[in-house]
Z-matrix of the N, CA and C atoms (Angstrom, degrees):
N
C 1 1.464
C 2 1.514 1 109.25
N 3 1.323 2 116.11 1 133.24
C 4 1.454 3 121.82 2 178.01
C 5 1.522 4 108.87 3 -96.82
N 6 1.345 5 117.67 4 123.48
C 7 1.455 6 122.73 5 179.49
C 8 1.521 7 108.56 6 -111.46
N 9 1.316 8 115.64 7 123.91
C 10 1.456 9 120.75 8 -174.27
C 11 1.521 10 109.67 9 -111.37
N 12 1.326 11 116.94 10 101.56
C 13 1.456 12 121.05 11 178.73
C 14 1.527 13 111.83 12 -93.67
N 15 1.320 14 117.26 13 -23.45
C 16 1.458 15 121.50 14 179.23
C 17 1.518 16 107.42 15 -132.33
N 18 1.339 17 115.28 16 89.51
C 19 1.463 18 120.03 17 -172.71
C 20 1.517 19 110.91 18 -125.99
N 21 1.325 20 116.46 19 38.96
C 22 1.462 21 120.20 20 -174.77
C 23 1.522 22 114.07 21 -86.93
N 24 1.333 23 118.27 22 3.30
C 25 1.455 24 121.81 23 174.64
C 26 1.521 25 107.69 24 -81.25
N 27 1.357 26 116.45 25 103.78
C 28 1.468 27 119.18 26 -172.94
C 29 1.516 28 112.18 27 -69.41
N 30 1.340 29 118.05 28 -13.76
C 31 1.461 30 119.47 29 176.36
C 32 1.523 31 111.44 30 -77.13
N 33 1.325 32 116.43 31 -14.05
C 34 1.463 33 121.42 32 -178.39
C 35 1.523 34 110.63 33 -84.53
N 36 1.321 35 116.65 34 125.96
C 37 1.467 36 121.38 35 172.03
C 38 1.524 37 107.63 36 -82.29
N 39 1.320 38 117.57 37 118.85
C 40 1.460 39 120.78 38 -176.75
C 41 1.524 40 112.78 39 -70.11
N 42 1.331 41 117.07 40 -21.07
C 43 1.457 42 120.50 41 178.02
C 44 1.524 43 109.58 42 -90.38
N 45 1.325 44 117.55 43 139.41
C 46 1.471 45 119.65 44 -178.83
C 47 1.525 46 113.22 45 -72.89
N 48 1.331 47 116.94 46 -22.97
C 49 1.464 48 121.51 47 -179.38
C 50 1.526 49 109.27 48 -171.02
N 51 1.344 50 116.48 49 170.58
C 52 1.476 51 123.47 50 172.73
C 53 1.526 52 113.48 51 59.03
N 54 1.312 53 117.98 52 40.81
C 55 1.450 54 119.44 53 177.25
C 56 1.520 55 111.15 54 153.32
N 57 1.322 56 115.45 55 176.55
C 58 1.463 57 120.84 56 -179.88
C 59 1.519 58 109.92 57 -140.86
N 60 1.320 59 116.56 58 123.78
C 61 1.462 60 123.58 59 175.79
C 62 1.522 61 107.72 60 -132.82
N 63 1.323 62 116.70 61 126.59
C 64 1.464 63 121.87 62 -179.26
C 65 1.528 64 109.48 63 -126.50
N 66 1.328 65 114.82 64 137.22
C 67 1.459 66 121.26 65 -176.64
C 68 1.519 67 109.21 66 -115.42
N 69 1.330 68 116.34 67 118.41
C 70 1.464 69 122.20 68 179.24
C 71 1.522 70 112.68 69 -84.62
N 72 1.339 71 116.07 70 -13.59
C 73 1.446 72 118.50 71 -172.84
C 74 1.524 73 110.53 72 72.02
N 75 1.329 74 116.60 73 -153.90
C 76 1.458 75 121.15 74 -176.82
C 77 1.533 76 110.15 75 -74.01
N 78 1.335 77 116.11 76 122.90
C 79 1.470 78 120.46 77 177.23
C 80 1.525 79 110.96 78 -109.44
N 81 1.340 80 116.78 79 4.45
C 82 1.460 81 122.72 80 175.54
C 83 1.522 82 109.45 81 -128.07
N 84 1.319 83 116.94 82 153.07
C 85 1.456 84 120.60 83 172.18
C 86 1.529 85 108.70 84 -70.15
N 87 1.321 86 115.98 85 166.93
C 88 1.467 87 120.45 86 177.66
C 89 1.523 88 110.86 87 -58.53
N 90 1.329 89 116.59 88 -44.29
C 91 1.467 90 120.72 89 -179.46
C 92 1.520 91 111.39 90 -63.50
N 93 1.337 92 117.22 91 -43.78
C 94 1.462 93 120.59 92 178.30
C 95 1.526 94 111.25 93 -63.00
N 96 1.322 95 116.53 94 -45.30
C 97 1.467 96 120.74 95 -178.80
C 98 1.521 97 111.05 96 -62.74
N 99 1.344 98 117.09 97 -42.27
C 100 1.462 99 120.72 98 177.99
C 101 1.523 100 110.89 99 -61.56
N 102 1.331 101 115.93 100 -42.31
C 103 1.464 102 120.55 101 -179.19
C 104 1.520 103 111.51 102 -64.32
N 105 1.340 104 116.72 103 -43.09
C 106 1.462 105 119.98 104 179.34
C 107 1.532 106 110.97 105 -66.73
N 108 1.310 107 117.36 106 -39.30
C 109 1.465 108 119.91 107 178.04
C 110 1.522 109 110.59 108 -58.45
N 111 1.329 110 117.35 109 -46.88
C 112 1.463 111 121.45 110 -179.79
C 113 1.528 112 111.21 111 -64.49
N 114 1.336 113 116.60 112 -44.07
C 115 1.464 114 120.20 113 -179.12
C 116 1.525 115 111.86 114 -62.91
N 117 1.322 116 116.04 115 -43.65
C 118 1.464 117 120.10 116 -178.82
C 119 1.526 118 111.43 117 -65.99
N 120 1.330 119 117.17 118 -38.39
C 121 1.459 120 120.05 119 178.44
C 122 1.526 121 110.95 120 -62.22
N 123 1.330 122 116.62 121 -37.21
C 124 1.462 123 120.80 122 -172.91
C 125 1.530 124 114.02 123 -89.58
N 126 1.324 125 117.99 124 -33.05
C 127 1.462 126 120.55 125 -166.77
C 128 1.523 127 115.18 126 -105.86
N 129 1.333 128 117.47 127 -12.07
C 130 1.467 129 119.85 128 -179.73
C 131 1.524 130 110.29 129 -83.80
N 132 1.330 131 115.91 130 144.08
C 133 1.478 132 121.96 131 179.85
C 134 1.529 133 109.31 132 -81.68
N 135 1.326 134 115.04 133 74.78
C 136 1.467 135 120.62 134 -176.58
C 137 1.524 136 111.55 135 -70.71
N 138 1.333 137 115.53 136 142.13
C 139 1.461 138 122.45 137 172.89
C 140 1.522 139 108.63 138 -138.40
N 141 1.317 140 115.77 139 149.88
C 142 1.464 141 118.33 140 173.49
C 143 1.520 142 109.22 141 -66.49
N 144 1.315 143 114.78 142 140.87
C 145 1.456 144 119.75 143 -178.27
C 146 1.524 145 110.14 144 -84.29
N 147 1.322 146 115.20 145 152.97
C 148 1.459 147 121.47 146 174.79
C 149 1.515 148 108.45 147 -121.97
N 150 1.308 149 116.30 148 138.02
C 151 1.450 150 121.33 149 178.05
C 152 1.518 151 109.57 150 -139.02
N 153 1.307 152 116.61 151 157.06
C 154 1.459 153 122.02 152 179.40
C 155 1.520 154 108.55 153 -113.69
N 156 1.328 155 116.49 154 117.86
C 157 1.459 156 122.59 155 179.77
C 158 1.522 157 108.52 156 -120.86
N 159 1.333 158 115.92 157 118.77
C 160 1.461 159 121.96 158 -177.80
C 161 1.530 160 111.46 159 52.09
N 162 1.338 161 115.35 160 41.24
C 163 1.450 162 120.92 161 176.15
C 164 1.518 163 114.65 162 81.23
N 165 1.319 164 117.29 163 1.12
C 166 1.461 165 121.21 164 -178.24
C 167 1.519 166 110.12 165 -108.16
N 168 1.324 167 117.37 166 128.14
C 169 1.458 168 121.58 167 -179.67
C 170 1.528 169 109.93 168 -82.41
N 171 1.333 170 115.46 169 126.76
C 172 1.456 171 121.71 170 -176.15
C 173 1.522 172 109.23 171 -124.31
N 174 1.330 173 116.73 172 135.20
C 175 1.456 174 122.46 173 174.58
C 176 1.521 175 107.94 174 -97.11
N 177 1.320 176 117.11 175 122.43
C 178 1.457 177 121.55 176 -175.00
C 179 1.529 178 111.55 177 -86.07
N 180 1.330 179 116.18 178 157.14
C 181 1.467 180 121.05 179 171.10
C 182 1.518 181 109.97 180 -70.42
N 183 1.308 182 115.75 181 -36.79
C 184 1.462 183 120.98 182 177.42
C 185 1.525 184 110.01 183 -59.02
N 186 1.314 185 117.18 184 141.49
C 187 1.463 186 120.92 185 177.75
C 188 1.523 187 109.96 186 -108.82
N 189 1.333 188 115.78 187 153.68
C 190 1.452 189 121.00 188 -176.35
C 191 1.526 190 110.30 189 -135.39
N 192 1.329 191 115.31 190 166.05
C 193 1.456 192 122.68 191 172.94
C 194 1.522 193 107.46 192 -154.26
N 195 1.328 194 116.38 193 152.65
C 196 1.476 195 121.94 194 -173.82
C 197 1.527 196 108.34 195 -136.65
N 198 1.335 197 116.25 196 121.14
C 199 1.463 198 123.07 197 -176.39
C 200 1.526 199 109.76 198 -129.04
N 201 1.348 200 116.64 199 157.13
C 202 1.443 201 118.19 200 178.61
C 203 1.513 202 114.45 201 -172.29
N 204 1.343 203 115.12 202 175.33
C 205 1.464 204 122.07 203 178.31
C 206 1.523 205 111.62 204 -62.05
N 207 1.328 206 115.25 205 -34.59
C 208 1.460 207 123.36 206 -179.41
C 209 1.533 208 108.11 207 -133.21
N 210 1.335 209 118.80 208 169.25
C 211 1.477 210 119.81 209 176.60
C 212 1.531 211 111.70 210 -74.15
N 213 1.344 212 114.55 211 61.22
C 214 1.459 213 120.79 212 -178.97
C 215 1.523 214 111.16 213 -59.18
N 216 1.320 215 115.88 214 141.56
C 217 1.459 216 121.55 215 169.81
C 218 1.529 217 107.94 216 -90.46
N 219 1.317 218 115.82 217 131.13
C 220 1.463 219 120.89 218 178.53
C 221 1.522 220 108.06 219 -126.94
N 222 1.318 221 115.67 220 123.10
C 223 1.462 222 121.14 221 -175.50
C 224 1.515 223 110.50 222 -113.27
N 225 1.327 224 115.81 223 127.58
C 226 1.462 225 121.21 224 172.04
C 227 1.513 226 108.11 225 -156.61
N 228 1.344 227 116.45 226 150.33
C 229 1.469 228 122.68 227 -179.53
C 230 1.528 229 111.57 228 50.80
N 231 1.339 230 115.81 229 37.59
C 232 1.469 231 122.49 230 177.50
C 233 1.525 232 112.92 231 62.30
N 234 1.320 233 117.25 232 24.98
C 235 1.457 234 121.43 233 173.11
C 236 1.533 235 108.29 234 -125.64
N 237 1.330 236 116.45 235 156.80
C 238 1.465 237 121.57 236 -179.40
C 239 1.515 238 109.62 237 -126.57
N 240 1.328 239 115.69 238 133.43
C 241 1.449 240 121.33 239 177.13
C 242 1.527 241 109.19 240 -117.40
N 243 1.336 242 116.91 241 148.84
C 244 1.459 243 122.80 242 177.81
C 245 1.526 244 107.62 243 -114.03
N 246 1.321 245 116.51 244 125.65
C 247 1.456 246 121.39 245 -173.17
C 248 1.524 247 112.52 246 -67.06
N 249 1.326 248 115.29 247 137.23
C 250 1.457 249 123.16 248 173.36
C 251 1.527 250 108.99 249 -87.23
N 252 1.341 251 119.01 250 159.42
C 253 1.471 252 120.98 251 176.22
C 254 1.530 253 110.73 252 -65.98
N 255 1.317 254 115.79 253 149.10
C 256 1.461 255 121.00 254 179.11
C 257 1.535 256 111.71 255 -57.51
N 258 1.297 257 116.91 256 140.44
C 259 1.462 258 121.45 257 166.87
C 260 1.526 259 108.30 258 -86.22
N 261 1.327 260 117.38 259 166.44
C 262 1.460 261 120.23 260 -179.95
C 263 1.528 262 110.92 261 -63.56
N 264 1.335 263 117.28 262 -37.77
C 265 1.466 264 120.46 263 179.12
C 266 1.518 265 110.62 264 -64.65
N 267 1.318 266 117.61 265 -43.81
C 268 1.456 267 120.65 266 179.94
C 269 1.526 268 111.43 267 -66.17
N 270 1.316 269 117.37 268 -36.07
C 271 1.458 270 120.28 269 177.18
C 272 1.528 271 111.23 270 -62.96
N 273 1.340 272 116.05 271 -40.01
C 274 1.464 273 119.90 272 177.53
C 275 1.530 274 111.03 273 -64.31
N 276 1.321 275 116.46 274 -43.51
C 277 1.456 276 120.21 275 179.71
C 278 1.517 277 111.14 276 -66.56
N 279 1.309 278 117.05 277 -41.05
C 280 1.471 279 121.34 278 177.86
C 281 1.528 280 110.39 279 -60.16
N 282 1.329 281 117.54 280 -45.95
C 283 1.465 282 121.45 281 179.69
C 284 1.521 283 111.23 282 -61.93
N 285 1.328 284 116.49 283 -41.03
C 286 1.463 285 121.03 284 178.84
C 287 1.525 286 110.81 285 -62.19
N 288 1.331 287 116.50 286 -47.19
C 289 1.464 288 120.93 287 -178.46
C 290 1.530 289 110.42 288 -64.67
N 291 1.316 290 117.01 289 -41.49
C 292 1.466 291 119.92 290 179.61
C 293 1.523 292 111.08 291 -65.27
N 294 1.323 293 117.40 292 -37.89
C 295 1.461 294 121.12 293 178.84
C 296 1.525 295 110.71 294 -66.55
N 297 1.321 296 116.87 295 -42.66
C 298 1.461 297 120.99 296 -178.06
C 299 1.528 298 111.36 297 -68.31
N 300 1.331 299 116.90 298 -42.93
C 301 1.467 300 120.91 299 -171.96
C 302 1.519 301 114.36 300 -92.06
N 303 1.335 302 117.35 301 -22.41
C 304 1.451 303 120.08 302 -174.04
C 305 1.519 304 113.22 303 77.36
N 306 1.328 305 116.78 304 6.94
C 307 1.464 306 122.58 305 177.81
C 308 1.531 307 109.35 306 -98.18
N 309 1.336 308 116.57 307 167.36
C 310 1.463 309 121.45 308 173.88
C 311 1.517 310 109.21 309 -125.27
N 312 1.331 311 115.72 310 147.33
C 313 1.470 312 121.66 311 -175.64
C 314 1.528 313 109.17 312 -137.44
N 315 1.332 314 115.86 313 152.03
C 316 1.462 315 119.43 314 179.28
C 317 1.524 316 113.02 315 -123.33
N 318 1.331 317 118.16 316 7.29
C 319 1.465 318 120.25 317 -177.66
C 320 1.517 319 109.91 318 -160.81
N 321 1.325 320 114.78 319 165.33
C 322 1.469 321 119.79 320 -178.90
C 323 1.523 322 110.03 321 -151.67
N 324 1.323 323 115.95 322 128.11
C 325 1.461 324 122.43 323 172.51
C 326 1.514 325 108.21 324 -104.21
N 327 1.342 326 116.20 325 125.06
C 328 1.459 327 121.71 326 -178.04
C 329 1.518 328 110.04 327 -110.31
N 330 1.334 329 115.70 328 143.11
C 331 1.457 330 122.37 329 175.49
C 332 1.522 331 109.49 330 -125.68
N 333 1.325 332 116.22 331 135.89
C 334 1.456 333 122.67 332 175.66
C 335 1.529 334 108.75 333 -115.50
N 336 1.335 335 115.04 334 113.73
C 337 1.464 336 121.62 335 176.53
C 338 1.535 337 106.79 336 -103.69
N 339 1.319 338 117.04 337 117.97
C 340 1.455 339 120.61 338 -173.83
C 341 1.526 340 112.87 339 -71.32
N 342 1.319 341 116.65 340 -27.14
C 343 1.465 342 122.12 341 178.07
C 344 1.525 343 107.62 342 -162.92
N 345 1.336 344 115.23 343 -178.71
C 346 1.456 345 119.65 344 178.27
C 347 1.511 346 114.30 345 -67.70
N 348 1.333 347 117.58 346 -11.62
C 349 1.472 348 119.68 347 177.14
C 350 1.533 349 111.43 348 -67.33
N 351 1.321 350 116.48 349 -19.34
C 352 1.457 351 121.09 350 -179.23
C 353 1.520 352 109.47 351 -104.65
N 354 1.316 353 115.59 352 136.79
C 355 1.454 354 120.82 353 -179.55
C 356 1.520 355 110.59 354 -146.67
N 357 1.320 356 115.48 355 -163.57
C 358 1.464 357 121.82 356 179.78
C 359 1.522 358 107.85 357 -138.02
N 360 1.341 359 116.31 358 132.31
C 361 1.457 360 120.88 359 -178.77
C 362 1.520 361 112.59 360 -77.20
N 363 1.323 362 115.34 361 175.83
C 364 1.462 363 120.92 362 -179.40
C 365 1.522 364 111.08 363 -60.03
N 366 1.325 365 116.68 364 131.57
C 367 1.460 366 121.45 365 177.51
C 368 1.523 367 109.47 366 -165.09
N 369 1.316 368 115.25 367 166.17
C 370 1.461 369 122.33 368 170.92
C 371 1.520 370 107.77 369 -122.65
N 372 1.313 371 116.47 370 145.62
C 373 1.463 372 121.32 371 176.12
C 374 1.524 373 108.11 372 -88.57
N 375 1.323 374 114.83 373 73.64
C 376 1.463 375 120.60 374 -173.62
C 377 1.529 376 112.55 375 -122.94
N 378 1.327 377 116.76 376 26.89
C 379 1.458 378 120.53 377 179.38
C 380 1.535 379 109.61 378 -63.31
N 381 1.336 380 117.10 379 146.62
C 382 1.474 381 120.12 380 -177.71
C 383 1.522 382 113.95 381 -63.43
N 384 1.343 383 118.27 382 -18.82
C 385 1.467 384 121.05 383 178.03
C 386 1.533 385 112.23 384 -70.83
N 387 1.328 386 117.26 385 -19.08
C 388 1.462 387 120.92 386 -175.78
C 389 1.520 388 111.48 387 -88.96
N 390 1.337 389 115.35 388 149.49
C 391 1.461 390 121.42 389 176.57
C 392 1.517 391 109.70 390 -59.43
N 393 1.313 392 116.93 391 128.16
C 394 1.459 393 121.62 392 -177.94
C 395 1.520 394 110.46 393 -64.59
N 396 1.322 395 116.27 394 125.90
C 397 1.465 396 124.58 395 -178.91
C 398 1.532 397 112.58 396 60.49
N 399 1.340 398 116.15 397 18.59
C 400 1.457 399 120.07 398 179.06
C 401 1.518 400 111.62 399 -75.16
N 402 1.316 401 115.51 400 161.76
C 403 1.469 402 120.98 401 179.49
C 404 1.526 403 110.65 402 -75.37
N 405 1.323 404 115.71 403 142.15
C 406 1.459 405 123.21 404 170.75
C 407 1.517 406 106.80 405 -123.68
N 408 1.330 407 116.10 406 118.40
C 409 1.465 408 121.68 407 -177.04
C 410 1.522 409 108.90 408 -101.66
N 411 1.316 410 116.35 409 125.08
C 412 1.459 411 122.47 410 -174.89
C 413 1.526 412 110.53 411 -112.73
N 414 1.338 413 115.85 412 113.12
C 415 1.464 414 122.62 413 175.70
C 416 1.527 415 109.24 414 -97.40
N 417 1.326 416 116.93 415 138.49
C 418 1.459 417 121.34 416 178.95
C 419 1.524 418 110.31 417 -122.28
N 420 1.333 419 115.76 418 134.01
C 421 1.459 420 122.32 419 174.11
C 422 1.523 421 108.47 420 -131.51
N 423 1.308 422 116.16 421 139.78
C 424 1.462 423 119.86 422 177.46
C 425 1.513 424 111.72 423 103.11
N 426 1.321 425 115.96 424 -145.09
C 427 1.462 426 121.98 425 -174.10
C 428 1.520 427 112.05 426 -58.12
N 429 1.313 428 116.08 427 136.79
C 430 1.467 429 120.97 428 173.55
C 431 1.521 430 108.61 429 -69.84
N 432 1.334 431 116.00 430 129.91
C 433 1.469 432 120.23 431 -177.04
C 434 1.526 433 110.89 432 -132.04
N 435 1.328 434 115.11 433 148.80
C 436 1.459 435 120.87 434 174.33
C 437 1.533 436 109.72 435 -73.66
N 438 1.341 437 116.13 436 140.39
C 439 1.458 438 123.08 437 178.68
C 440 1.525 439 106.17 438 -129.58
N 441 1.338 440 117.09 439 130.83
C 442 1.462 441 121.02 440 -170.78
C 443 1.524 442 110.82 441 -125.91
N 444 1.327 443 115.46 442 135.97
C 445 1.457 444 122.87 443 172.62
C 446 1.527 445 108.95 444 -107.26
N 447 1.330 446 116.83 445 143.57
C 448 1.470 447 122.45 446 177.12
C 449 1.517 448 108.84 447 -136.93
N 450 1.327 449 116.16 448 126.41
C 451 1.461 450 120.20 449 178.46
C 452 1.527 451 109.74 450 -67.91
N 453 1.328 452 116.44 451 144.02
C 454 1.461 453 120.77 452 -175.50
C 455 1.526 454 113.04 453 -76.70
N 456 1.326 455 117.53 454 -22.47
C 457 1.464 456 119.87 455 -171.47
C 458 1.518 457 115.02 456 -115.23
N 459 1.313 458 117.64 457 -20.96
C 460 1.461 459 120.59 458 -178.14
C 461 1.530 460 109.13 459 -134.29
N 462 1.352 461 117.65 460 158.09
C 463 1.476 462 120.37 461 -177.66
C 464 1.523 463 112.26 462 -77.27
N 465 1.322 464 116.07 463 74.52
C 466 1.464 465 121.88 464 179.94
C 467 1.521 466 109.04 465 -128.55
N 468 1.337 467 117.16 466 127.84
C 469 1.461 468 121.88 467 178.59
C 470 1.529 469 109.91 468 -129.62
N 471 1.330 470 115.13 469 151.68
C 472 1.453 471 122.45 470 175.01
C 473 1.530 472 107.53 471 -134.63
N 474 1.339 473 117.22 472 131.45
C 475 1.455 474 122.17 473 179.71
C 476 1.521 475 110.21 474 -117.76
N 477 1.326 476 116.30 475 144.19
C 478 1.452 477 121.52 476 174.87
C 479 1.525 478 108.26 477 -146.80
N 480 1.337 479 116.94 478 149.79
C 481 1.458 480 121.52 479 175.71
C 482 1.526 481 108.40 480 -100.58
N 483 1.342 482 115.96 481 124.35
C 484 1.460 483 122.16 482 -177.23
C 485 1.526 484 109.01 483 -93.38
N 486 1.330 485 115.48 484 121.60
C 487 1.454 486 122.19 485 -173.20
C 488 1.528 487 112.23 486 -88.08
N 489 1.316 488 114.67 487 163.92
C 490 1.462 489 123.50 488 175.92
C 491 1.529 490 109.39 489 -63.76
N 492 1.336 491 116.96 490 118.52
C 493 1.456 492 121.05 491 -179.41
C 494 1.513 493 114.52 492 84.93
N 495 1.332 494 116.84 493 19.32
C 496 1.468 495 120.57 494 -174.64
C 497 1.523 496 112.32 495 -101.20
N 498 1.341 497 114.62 496 164.32
C 499 1.462 498 122.63 497 -178.09
C 500 1.520 499 110.15 498 -130.01
N 501 1.325 500 115.83 499 132.13
C 502 1.460 501 123.44 500 174.57
C 503 1.519 502 108.03 501 -129.10
N 504 1.336 503 117.62 502 139.22
C 505 1.461 504 121.36 503 -178.73
C 506 1.522 505 109.76 504 -125.40
N 507 1.329 506 115.58 505 129.81
C 508 1.465 507 123.24 506 175.42
C 509 1.522 508 107.92 507 -111.94
N 510 1.346 509 116.94 508 136.57
C 511 1.456 510 118.48 509 178.47
C 512 1.523 511 110.57 510 -158.71
N 513 1.333 512 115.29 511 -176.11
C 514 1.459 513 120.01 512 179.88
C 515 1.521 514 111.69 513 66.71
N 516 1.327 515 116.45 514 -131.53
C 517 1.466 516 122.40 515 -174.93
C 518 1.527 517 113.42 516 -86.76
N 519 1.328 518 117.04 517 5.17
C 520 1.468 519 120.33 518 -172.43
C 521 1.523 520 112.46 519 -53.52
N 522 1.342 521 117.92 520 -49.37
C 523 1.461 522 120.41 521 -175.22
C 524 1.523 523 112.60 522 -71.65
N 525 1.327 524 116.53 523 -18.59
C 526 1.459 525 120.69 524 179.64
C 527 1.523 526 111.13 525 -79.46
N 528 1.341 527 115.86 526 -39.93
C 529 1.463 528 119.82 527 -172.56
C 530 1.530 529 114.77 528 -107.98
N 531 1.340 530 117.78 529 -11.83
C 532 1.455 531 119.76 530 -175.48
C 533 1.524 532 111.33 531 -127.26
N 534 1.324 533 115.32 532 147.15
C 535 1.460 534 122.35 533 166.63
C 536 1.525 535 107.66 534 -107.14
N 537 1.349 536 116.55 535 161.51
C 538 1.452 537 119.86 536 175.89
C 539 1.525 538 109.60 537 -140.72
N 540 1.320 539 115.56 538 160.82
C 541 1.455 540 120.03 539 179.98
C 542 1.525 541 110.20 540 -152.64
N 543 1.328 542 114.71 541 160.79
C 544 1.458 543 122.64 542 171.76
C 545 1.526 544 106.11 543 -115.76
N 546 1.334 545 118.07 544 97.11
C 547 1.466 546 119.61 545 -176.36
C 548 1.523 547 111.91 546 -69.31
N 549 1.321 548 117.96 547 145.48
C 550 1.470 549 120.50 548 176.19
C 551 1.521 550 110.63 549 -67.99
N 552 1.333 551 115.23 550 156.53
C 553 1.467 552 121.12 551 178.45
C 554 1.517 553 108.75 552 -148.92
N 555 1.325 554 116.89 553 118.33
C 556 1.456 555 121.16 554 -179.50
C 557 1.524 556 112.29 555 -68.76
N 558 1.334 557 116.79 556 -17.67
C 559 1.461 558 120.04 557 -179.01
C 560 1.525 559 112.20 558 -77.46
N 561 1.340 560 117.28 559 -17.33
C 562 1.462 561 121.04 560 -178.04
C 563 1.527 562 108.89 561 -91.07
N 564 1.316 563 116.55 562 119.21
C 565 1.468 564 120.89 563 -176.56
C 566 1.527 565 112.70 564 -108.53
N 567 1.318 566 117.18 565 -12.42
C 568 1.464 567 121.49 566 -175.71
C 569 1.526 568 111.08 567 -96.84
N 570 1.337 569 117.61 568 157.37
C 571 1.468 570 120.94 569 179.24
C 572 1.523 571 111.97 570 -74.77
N 573 1.306 572 115.32 571 160.24
C 574 1.464 573 122.65 572 174.25
C 575 1.519 574 108.38 573 -137.82
N 576 1.326 575 116.09 574 136.93
C 577 1.463 576 121.78 575 173.55
C 578 1.517 577 108.39 576 -116.61
N 579 1.308 578 115.57 577 131.16
C 580 1.458 579 122.95 578 179.50
C 581 1.521 580 109.01 579 -120.12
N 582 1.327 581 116.26 580 130.17
C 583 1.457 582 122.01 581 176.78
C 584 1.521 583 108.27 582 -115.17
N 585 1.326 584 117.80 583 124.14
C 586 1.460 585 120.65 584 177.60
C 587 1.527 586 108.40 585 -114.45
N 588 1.327 587 114.69 586 107.54
C 589 1.457 588 121.60 587 178.97
C 590 1.520 589 108.86 588 -81.75
N 591 1.330 590 115.36 589 131.60
C 592 1.461 591 121.88 590 -171.53
C 593 1.516 592 111.16 591 -135.63
N 594 1.339 593 115.70 592 175.30
C 595 1.460 594 121.61 593 173.93
C 596 1.518 595 108.93 594 -125.60
N 597 1.325 596 115.63 595 115.88
C 598 1.460 597 122.24 596 176.60
C 599 1.527 598 108.72 597 -88.84
N 600 1.328 599 116.39 598 136.37
C 601 1.460 600 121.33 599 173.83
C 602 1.527 601 107.79 600 -120.59
N 603 1.322 602 116.51 601 139.06
C 604 1.471 603 120.82 602 -178.86
C 605 1.527 604 109.40 603 -105.30
């Protein structure tokens, strides 16, 4: 397992093969990151997420929200979400991410984890609604959390800690060959908000 504690060289591909993941580290000051965390907690239309596991519908503690250029339909885990119009805060964050990465995005899925007790299981962002091999930019605000990649075909893992106000980008073959997860941690008591900017194709 490769553990990356200092991965702020954006020219470095964090994956050894079959994909591309780049970590910019913190792209906001502490004050900016704190302000965005508070704004997102208060102003986003959060809802509890629903997922289907082995045919059983489960309501998660984690909350989600879905925004976009248009009322895009996004389907995952046998549920469908309809995108809300961008808020001014989300538009600012989208512009910042696009400027930093040189990519363009038309939608954003947000997750609110109230503490380390909440996480995300192994999955790939490979839904047919998403641009094939397109970039997915992940912004993190709040508690620093471990983020893990696992290759689908061989026993290879990569771990990284995502900082408050940081940016990580996945693109290329990453979603085809790798899964990722946010493991729970009882030591984390603070909330974390994650924004994943994406491109929906119809």
